[in-house]
Backbone as a ProteinNet text record, in pm:
[ID]
protein_1_A
[PRIMARY]
XXXXXXXXXXXXXXXXXXXXXXXXXXXXXXXXXXXXXXXXXXXXXXXXXXXXXXXXXXXXXXXXXXXXXXXXXXXXXXXXXXXXXXXXX
[TERTIARY]
-4651.8	-4575.3	-4662.8	-4756.4	-4843.2	-4924.9	-4973.6	-5049.3	-4961	-4837.5	-4745.1	-4719.6	-4698	-4672.6	-4793.2	-4913.2	-5034.4	-5038.6	-5007.4	-5005.5	-4900.2	-4784.7	-4675	-4693.7	-4793.7	-4821.9	-4878.8	-4924.4	-4973.3	-4853.7	-4837.6	-4720.8	-4706.5	-4816.8	-4808.1	-4756.8	-4810.7	-4764	-4618.7	-4581	-4441.1	-4349.5	-4390.3	-4311.7	-4298.3	-4406.6	-4404.5	-4305.3	-4313.5	-4226.6	-4080.5	-4054.4	-3916.4	-3862.5	-3944.1	-3901.3	-3873.3	-3958.8	-3942	-3825.1	-3780.3	-3659.6	-3541.1	-3544.2	-3434.2	-3443.1	-3556.1	-3570.5	-3709.2	-3737.5	-3869	-3890.6	-4014.9	-4048.6	-4194.5	-4234.1	-4369.3	-4460.8	-4591.8	-4686.9	-4674.9	-4641.9	-4627.6	-4519.1	-4407	-4295.4	-4334.3	-4401.6	-4443.3	-4542	-4635.6	-4733.8	-4662.8	-4565.2	-4489.6	-4410.6	-4342.3	-4264.1	-4352.8	-4469.4	-4558.8	-4644.2	-4647.1	-4725.8	-4875.6	-4918.4	-5061.8	-5106.6	-5237.3	-5296.2	-5286.5	-5280.5	-5273	-5384.5	-5506	-5617.2	-5591.7	-5541.3	-5509.8	-5395.4	-5295.2	-5182.2	-5230.1	-5322.8	-5375.2	-5436.6	-5507.9	-5568.1	-5460.8	-5355.4	-5247.2	-5173.7	-5145.5	-5078.2	-5164	-5293.2	-5383.8	-5372.7	-5370.4	-5356.2	-5221.9	-5116.7	-4983.5	-4976	-5041	-5043.1	-5120.4	-5237.2	-5318.1	-5247.4	-5163.4	-5089.4	-4971	-4933.9	-4819.2	-4687.2	-4691.6	-4566.6	-4507.6	-4595.1	-4547.7	-4610.6	-4544.6	-4594.6	-4580.1	-4686.2	-4676.3	-4613.5	-4551.1	-4495.2	-4530.6	-4594.8	-4632	-4516.5	-4494.5	-4395.8	-4465	-4532.7	-4615.8	-4734.7	-4749.2	-4859.3	-4819.7	-4694.6	-4647.6	-4649.6	-4668.2	-4666.2	-4555.2	-4479.2	-4371.5	-4402.4	-4369.4	-4392.7	-4259.4	-4256.8	-4137.3	-4178.8	-4090.5	-4111.6	-4065.3	-4153.8	-4119.1	-4115.4	-4152.1	-4152.9	-4016.6	-3935	-3799.7	-3798.5	-3898.1	-3905.4	-3927.3	-4014	-4040.2	-3916	-3848	-3724.9	-3620.9	-3604.6	-3507.7	-3552.8	-3683.1	-3736.4	-3710.9	-3741.1	-3720	-3571.5	-3488.6	-3344.5	-3294.7	-3347.6	-3307.4	-3355.9	-3476	-3528.7	-3448.2	-3395.6	-3320.1	-3171.6	-3124.9	-2982.5	-2944.7	-2825.4	-2781.1	-2770.8	-2808.5	-2801	-2662.6	-2589.2	-2454.1	-2460.5	-2364.2	-2358.3	-2325.2	-2392.7	-2365.6	-2247.7	-2167.4	-2052.8	-2104	-2046.7	-2084.4	-2210.7	-2265.6	-2388	-2356.7
-13956.1	-14044.8	-14096	-14013.5	-14056.3	-14179.2	-14183.2	-14299.6	-14423.6	-14407.9	-14522	-14572.3	-14478.8	-14518.1	-14588.5	-14543.4	-14611.2	-14755.6	-14774.8	-14910.7	-14996.4	-14936.8	-15011.9	-15029.1	-14962.8	-14976.7	-15112.9	-15185.9	-15321.4	-15416.9	-15496.9	-15585.7	-15683	-15732.6	-15826.4	-15756	-15637.9	-15565.1	-15521.5	-15482.1	-15444.3	-15564.4	-15681.8	-15803.7	-15832.5	-15816.2	-15838.8	-15743.7	-15616.5	-15516.2	-15540.2	-15575.9	-15605.8	-15723.3	-15825.1	-15939	-15896.4	-15808.9	-15766.7	-15671	-15605.7	-15522.2	-15610.4	-15735	-15827.8	-15887.3	-15866.1	-15915.9	-15970.7	-15995.7	-16042.7	-16184.7	-16215.2	-16348.6	-16380.4	-16502.1	-16546	-16541.2	-16541.4	-16531.5	-16643.7	-16764.2	-16874.8	-16847.6	-16798	-16763.5	-16647.9	-16548.2	-16432.9	-16473.6	-16564	-16610.2	-16681.6	-16763.8	-16836.4	-16740.3	-16644.5	-16546.4	-16463.1	-16424.4	-16339	-16418.4	-16550.7	-16634.3	-16616.7	-16597.6	-16579.1	-16677.8	-16698.8	-16784.7	-16714.2	-16791.8	-16731.5	-16631.1	-16657.2	-16564.3	-16429.6	-16433.3	-16309	-16236.1	-16312	-16250.7	-16180.4	-16242.5	-16184.6	-16047.1	-16032.5	-15903.3	-15798.2	-15837.8	-15743.8	-15704	-15802.7	-15772.2	-15681.9	-15700.8	-15616.4	-15470.8	-15446.8	-15309.7	-15250.4	-15328.9	-15280.2	-15254.7	-15339.9	-15323.5	-15198.4	-15177.2	-15059.3	-14929.8	-14934.6	-14815.5	-14785.8	-14883.9	-14866.8	-14908.2	-14967.6	-15010.8	-15136.2	-15229.6	-15355.9	-15378	-15464.7	-15497.7	-15648.1	-15711.4	-15854.1	-15875.1	-15991	-16030.8	-16177.1	-16205.9	-16344.8	-16414.2	-16538.4	-16624.6	-16758.6	-16771.9	-16890.1	-16883.7	-16987	-16988.8	-16929.2	-16897.9	-16842.7	-16690.9	-16633.1	-16487.7	-16452	-16351.3	-16300.6	-16155.8	-16113.5	-15974.9	-15906.6	-15778.4	-15697.8	-15563.7	-15508.3	-15376.2	-15274.2	-15181.6	-15084.9	-14941.5	-14920	-14785.5	-14759.2	-14678.1	-14652.2	-14577.6	-14492.4	-14423.2	-14523	-14618.7	-14721.7	-14809.6	-14839.5	-14919	-14848.7	-14717.9	-14642.4	-14635.1	-14617.2	-14610.7	-14742	-14853.1	-14983.9	-15008.3	-14972.6	-14989.1	-14908.2	-14787.5	-14704.5	-14766.2	-14822.2	-14886.3	-15009.8	-15079.4	-15202	-15179	-15055.8	-15026	-15033.4	-15083	-15088.7	-14948.1	-14934.2	-14805.4	-14794	-14686.2	-14673.1	-14653.6	-14708.8	-14694.2	-14550.9	-14501	-14363.8	-14364.6	-14261.9	-14248.5	-14230.5	-14303.4	-14290.3	-14366	-14442.7	-14516.9	-14656.3
10146.6	10232.9	10347.4	10395.7	10505.2	10465.1	10340.4	10293.8	10292.2	10249.7	10248.2	10389.8	10481.5	10620	10681.1	10646.7	10695.3	10645.2	10519.3	10464.5	10533.2	10559.1	10621.4	10771.4	10828.7	10970.9	11005.6	10905.5	10928.1	10929.6	11034.9	11044.6	10927.6	10875.4	10763.2	10638.7	10609.3	10490.3	10506.6	10626.6	10649.9	10626.2	10673.3	10650.6	10502.1	10428	10283.1	10216.4	10251.1	10188.7	10225.8	10351.6	10392.7	10311.2	10290.5	10209.4	10065.5	10011.5	9872.5	9852.6	9958.9	9948.1	9907	9950.6	9922.4	9782.5	9714	9578.1	9553.3	9428.4	9387.8	9440	9474.1	9522.9	9491.7	9522.1	9488.3	9610.7	9588.2	9698.8	9801.9	9758.8	9853	9954.9	9908.1	9996.5	10087.9	10033	10113.5	10222	10189.5	10288.5	10402.7	10367.8	10470.3	10558.7	10496.2	10572.8	10665	10615.7	10693.6	10792.3	10776.4	10865.6	10849.6	10725.4	10697.7	10590.5	10584.4	10481.4	10345.3	10238.2	10104.2	10075.4	10123.6	10099.2	10166.2	10288.7	10359.7	10290.6	10246.2	10176.1	10050	9979.4	9856.5	9881.9	9992.4	10026.2	10053.7	10124.6	10154.1	10025.8	9940.6	9813.9	9726.3	9731.5	9653.3	9696.8	9826.1	9876.5	9836.3	9846.7	9808.8	9658.5	9581	9434.9	9395.6	9456.7	9425.4	9464.9	9565.8	9608.5	9516.5	9434	9345	9407.8	9526	9591.2	9528.9	9491.4	9434.7	9298.5	9222.7	9088.4	9067.7	9015.9	8984.4	8846.7	8832.3	8702.7	8681.3	8569.9	8538.6	8467.6	8509.9	8445.1	8424.2	8310.5	8288.2	8382.4	8466	8561.6	8696.3	8714.7	8841.2	8837.8	8955.6	8970	9066.6	9031.7	9116.1	9148.3	9267.7	9307.8	9331.5	9293.7	9318.9	9377.8	9459.1	9516.6	9413.7	9375.6	9271.6	9323.2	9447.9	9505.6	9570.7	9504.1	9553.7	9686.8	9711.2	9840.4	9953.4	9931.5	10032.8	10049.6	9940	9947.6	10036.3	10016.6	10098.3	10243.9	10265.4	10400.9	10475.2	10412.4	10476.1	10499	10402.7	10420.2	10539.9	10555.8	10671	10801.9	10801.5	10921.8	10961	10862.2	10888.7	10911.8	10887	10903.5	11051.3	11078.3	11217.4	11275.7	11400.1	11467.9	11528.3	11496	11552.3	11702.9	11772	11917.8	11952.9	12055.5	12098.9	12194.8	12186.1	12275.4	12417.5	12512.3	12651.2	12688.8	12593.7	12625	12671.7
[MASK]
+++++++++++++++++++++++++++++++++++++++++++++++++++++++++++++++++++++++++++++++++++++++++

C-alpha cells in the first residue's frame, strides 16, 4: 500500500486516478482534466500501468484506460466521500 500511496502522492497521478474511478476514458480527456501535455500524461500513465493500477484497452486506433486496482478504487472513494458533520462543531 505504501508504494501505491507514493504513486498517488503526485497531484497529476491522483487526478488521473480520481477521473478513472468514474469510468474508463481516453488519454486526451485525462490530459485535459489533469492540465498537462500529452507527453507528460504518457509518463504518468506509464507509471500507473507498471504498478498495475490502470490498464489500457485498444479500440481500433484509440486507447482507453481503466482503473483495475480495487484497493485504490476504495481508497479514492473514501477520500472523496463527504465527511459527516461532528456534533457540536
